[in-house]
N, C-alpha and C positions, 0 to 999 in steps of 0.2 A: 504493500500500499504506500502510495506517495502522498506527502503532505506538502501543500503549497500555501504560503502566507500571502494573501492578497494585498494589493496596494490600490487605494483610491476607490474602494467599493464598500457597500454596507456589509457584505460578508467579510469575514476575517481570515477564513481558511478554506481550502478545498482539499478533500481527500479523494483519491481514486486509484484504480489499478489499471495497469496496461498488461495485456496478455497477448501471446502470439499464437495465431491459428493459421496453418498452411502458409507460413511466412509472412503473414499480414499482422501488424500490430493493431490491436483493438482496445477500446476503452470499456471499462465496467466499474460498477460500484461507486459512482460519483456521488459525493456528499458535500454540501456546502454547510459551513458553520456561519449562521447569521444570514443576513440578506432577506429578500422578499421570499417568504416561505413557499408560496405557490409557484412563483416563477423559477426558483432554484430547483424545486422538486420536478417541475416540468422539463427543465433543461437536462436534469439527470436522467429522466426516462427517455427523452429523445435521443441522447447520445449513447445509451447502453448498447454495447455491441458494435458500434460504428468503428470504421477505420479511424485510427488516431489522426492520420494526416488529413482526412476529410473533415474531422472536427475542427482542426486548426484552420483549414481553408475557409470553412463556413463561418466560424465564430470570431476569428481574429479581426480586430478593428471595430467591433460592435461597441457603440457608446450608450450611455445611460443619461438622459437629460442633458445637462451642460457638462457632465464629466467626460473626460477624454477616454475613459475605459468603462467596463461593466463586468458583471459576473461572468457572462459568457466569454468576453474577451480575456478575462483573467484565467478562465479554464483553458482557453486556447493557448495562452502563454505558458501555463503550467505544463500542459501536454507537450508543447513544442520543446520546452526545456528538457523533457525526459527522452525525446526522440533523438 
């Protein structure tokens, strides 16, 4: 399980696993600590089993209001750091 401390978001940490299946790295067990409960649960369910590189491509650069980052962007950065 990886643990990532977020920056600039309401969530404070993201926990997740990356596993390899047929040579493809995938994401599972994503958990946000803090943040908008419904939104972070939704993100976690949507990315479950997705290719890690696809999660990064889709979510990196997502902003939240006037913030230059967001919980999805922070998840992408966390995964990118593991790849």
